[in-house]
C-alpha positions as CSV (number, residue, x, y, z in Angstrom):
1,M,129.3,89.8,164.8
2,R,127.0,91.5,164.6
3,T,128.3,93.2,160.7
4,S,128.5,89.4,159.7
5,H,125.4,88.9,161.1
6,Y,124.4,92.0,158.6
7,S,126.2,91.1,155.9
8,L,124.9,87.1,155.2
9,Q,120.9,88.4,155.8
10,V,121.8,90.9,152.8
11,L,123.6,88.2,150.8
12,I,120.5,86.0,151.7
13,V,117.9,88.6,150.6
14,S,119.8,89.0,147.7
15,L,119.8,85.5,146.8
16,A,116.8,85.1,147.2
17,V,115.6,88.3,145.0
18,A,118.0,87.0,142.4
19,T,116.5,83.3,142.4
20,G,112.8,84.6,142.8
21,S,113.7,86.9,139.3
22,A,115.0,84.1,137.4
23,V,112.2,81.4,138.1
24,A,109.7,84.8,137.7
25,Q,111.9,84.9,133.9
26,A,111.8,82.0,133.2
27,S,108.0,81.1,133.5
28,L,108.0,83.3,131.2
29,D,110.1,82.6,128.4
30,L,107.9,78.9,129.1
31,G,105.2,80.5,128.8
32,D,102.8,80.0,126.4
33,P,103.6,82.9,123.7
34,P,101.3,86.5,123.6
35,I,98.5,86.4,120.7
36,K,99.1,87.3,117.4
37,H,95.9,89.8,116.4
38,W,96.6,90.1,112.8
39,T,97.2,87.4,110.2
40,L,97.8,87.5,106.5
41,N,97.2,83.7,104.3
42,L,99.2,82.6,101.1
43,G,98.0,79.2,99.4
44,G,96.7,76.9,96.5
45,G,96.0,73.8,96.1
46,Y,93.9,71.5,93.6
47,S,90.0,71.8,94.0
48,P,87.3,69.4,92.5
49,V,83.8,69.7,91.9
50,V,80.9,67.8,93.4
51,G,77.3,67.6,93.6
52,G,74.9,68.2,90.6
53,Y,77.7,70.4,88.6
54,N,80.1,68.1,88.3
55,H,79.3,65.8,84.8
56,T,79.4,69.2,83.9
57,I,82.2,71.9,85.2
58,T,86.1,69.7,85.6
59,D,88.1,70.0,88.3
60,G,90.9,72.6,88.5
61,W,93.2,74.3,90.8
62,D,92.7,77.3,93.4
63,F,94.2,79.9,95.3
64,T,93.3,82.2,98.2
65,V,94.8,85.2,100.6
66,G,93.4,87.0,102.6
67,T,93.8,88.6,106.7
68,G,92.8,87.2,110.1
69,Y,91.9,89.3,113.7
70,N,92.2,86.7,116.7
71,F,90.2,88.0,119.7
72,T,92.0,85.1,121.3
73,K,93.6,82.9,121.3
74,K,90.9,80.3,120.2
75,L,88.5,82.5,118.3
76,G,89.0,84.6,115.2
77,L,87.8,85.9,112.5
78,N,88.8,85.5,108.1
79,L,88.2,87.8,105.2
80,E,89.8,86.1,102.3
81,Y,89.2,85.8,98.3
82,M,89.6,82.5,97.2
83,N,90.0,82.1,92.9
84,N,89.2,79.0,91.1
85,H,89.9,78.4,87.5
86,L,88.4,75.0,86.2
87,G,87.4,73.3,83.0
88,V,84.8,71.6,81.2
89,D,83.6,68.3,80.5
90,N,84.6,66.5,77.3
91,G,80.9,65.4,76.8
92,V,79.8,69.2,76.6
93,L,82.5,70.6,74.7
94,Q,81.9,67.4,71.8
95,H,78.1,68.1,72.2
96,F,78.0,72.0,71.8
97,S,80.8,70.9,68.6
98,N,78.5,69.0,67.4
99,Q,75.9,71.1,66.9
100,F,77.9,73.7,65.3
101,G,79.1,70.7,62.6
102,G,82.1,69.7,63.6
103,V,84.1,72.5,64.7
104,A,86.7,72.5,67.7
105,T,85.6,73.5,70.9
106,D,87.1,74.7,74.5
107,G,85.4,76.0,77.4
108,T,86.2,77.1,80.6
109,A,84.9,78.4,84.3
110,N,85.8,80.5,87.1
111,V,84.6,80.8,90.7
112,W,85.8,83.9,92.9
113,S,84.7,84.5,95.8
114,V,84.4,87.2,98.8
115,T,83.7,85.0,102.5
116,L,84.2,86.1,105.7
117,N,84.5,82.9,108.4
118,P,84.8,83.2,112.2
119,K,87.2,80.7,113.1
120,W,88.2,78.2,116.0
121,N,92.2,77.0,116.8
122,F,92.9,74.0,118.5
123,E,96.9,73.1,120.0
124,I,98.1,70.0,119.3
125,N,101.3,70.4,120.9
126,R,103.9,73.5,121.0
127,I,104.1,72.1,117.2
128,V,101.2,71.3,115.3
129,G,98.1,72.9,115.7
130,G,93.7,72.9,114.5
131,Y,91.0,74.7,113.3
132,F,87.7,74.9,112.3
133,I,86.2,77.4,110.2
134,G,83.3,78.0,108.5
135,G,80.9,80.7,106.9
136,G,79.7,82.9,103.9
137,G,80.0,85.3,101.0
138,Y,80.1,86.9,97.6
139,Y,80.0,84.4,94.9
140,H,80.5,85.4,91.1
141,V,80.8,82.0,88.8
142,R,81.8,82.2,84.8
143,A,82.2,79.7,82.3
144,T,82.0,80.1,79.1
145,L,82.1,77.8,75.6
146,T,84.5,79.2,72.3
147,T,85.9,78.5,68.6
148,P,88.4,79.1,67.1
149,T,87.9,82.0,64.6
150,V,89.6,85.6,62.5
151,A,89.2,89.0,63.8
152,Y,90.1,91.7,62.4
153,V,92.8,93.9,64.5
154,P,93.6,97.4,63.4
155,P,96.9,98.7,63.9
156,Y,98.0,100.2,66.8
157,C,100.9,100.9,68.6
158,D,102.5,100.4,72.1
159,Y,105.3,101.5,74.5
160,Y,106.1,98.4,75.0
161,W,105.3,95.8,73.0
162,G,105.9,98.0,69.3
163,C,103.2,98.5,66.4
164,W,100.3,96.1,64.9
165,P,99.9,97.3,61.6
166,G,96.7,95.4,61.6
167,G,95.4,92.5,60.6
168,L,93.6,89.3,60.4
169,T,94.4,87.7,63.6
170,N,93.2,83.9,65.6
171,A,90.8,84.7,68.2
172,D,88.2,82.9,69.7
173,K,84.7,83.2,69.9
174,I,81.6,82.7,72.7
175,I,79.4,80.2,71.6
176,G,78.0,79.3,75.1
177,E,77.7,81.5,78.2
178,H,76.6,81.3,82.0
179,K,76.9,83.8,84.6
180,D,76.1,83.8,88.2
181,D,76.9,86.6,90.6
182,T,74.8,85.0,94.0
183,G,76.1,83.9,98.0
184,G,77.0,81.0,99.0
185,V,78.4,78.9,102.4
186,N,81.3,77.3,103.3
187,V,82.7,74.7,105.9
188,G,85.9,72.5,107.0
189,M,89.2,72.3,108.7
190,G,93.0,72.5,109.0
191,F,96.2,71.7,110.8
192,T,98.5,74.0,111.2
193,F,103.0,73.4,111.5
194,N,104.9,76.4,113.7
195,I,107.7,77.0,111.4
196,N,108.6,79.9,113.7
197,P,106.9,82.9,116.1
198,D,106.2,84.7,113.2
199,M,105.3,82.2,110.7
200,Q,103.2,78.9,109.7
201,F,102.4,76.2,106.9
202,Y,99.1,75.2,107.1
203,I,96.6,72.5,104.9
204,E,92.8,72.4,105.0
205,S,89.7,71.4,103.2
206,R,86.4,73.4,102.9
207,Y,83.1,72.1,101.6
208,H,81.8,75.7,99.5
209,Y,78.2,75.6,98.7
210,I,77.3,77.8,96.0
211,L,73.5,78.7,95.1
212,M,72.9,79.3,91.1
213,H,70.0,79.0,89.0
214,G,69.7,75.7,88.3
215,P,71.9,72.5,90.1
216,D,73.6,74.0,92.9
217,L,77.2,74.3,92.4
218,Q,79.6,72.6,95.2
219,L,83.8,72.6,95.6
220,L,86.1,71.3,98.1
221,P,88.8,72.8,97.4
222,L,92.7,71.8,99.2
223,V,94.4,74.6,99.9
224,A,98.1,74.3,101.2
225,G,100.2,77.4,102.3
226,F,101.7,79.7,104.6
227,R,100.2,82.0,107.4
228,F,101.9,85.0,108.7
């Protein structure tokens, strides 16, 4: 009788331990995932020009690559490189075309930056989240106006492309150029969508204010991409 009673006690304790272990494991499984400290993001999209330069420089497209470190689930820091490919307003091109006797005139603008940006994350549900981001850094701005011309290129040979015998070829002549190496700030927000534990789709918009000699350049790029 005592043996049966002892066996029953052992069985009850064993079941309790097993049940407690199962509940603990289930709690871990249902709990929040661990912090992913290091991230990589790649994205691109539409890049509109706003402010004083929107009658000189026209909208274009952008791409972004960055890396981030999450100190906590809410607070992180992102180091990002962004490149904006923009155009020049037709009115500006027509003005310079008239100055050069009606010759065809073209123009391009490029803005690239390296910025360091604190980031505050928040959760909407287990799939959708959001974040506020802002910071500043270094911005390089270059805009050029060109007209078609002819240039002489001397003979050369290349292992991949073959040989050029030398002679005249079509080229672009720079008739106007503006450069700025300067600083700037940015601020904005975005939304994230969890695809799996190691990948998110994100979409964001940030206002960039770039200090320049003359009117300050302002961009409002829209970026969509993936964060790993």
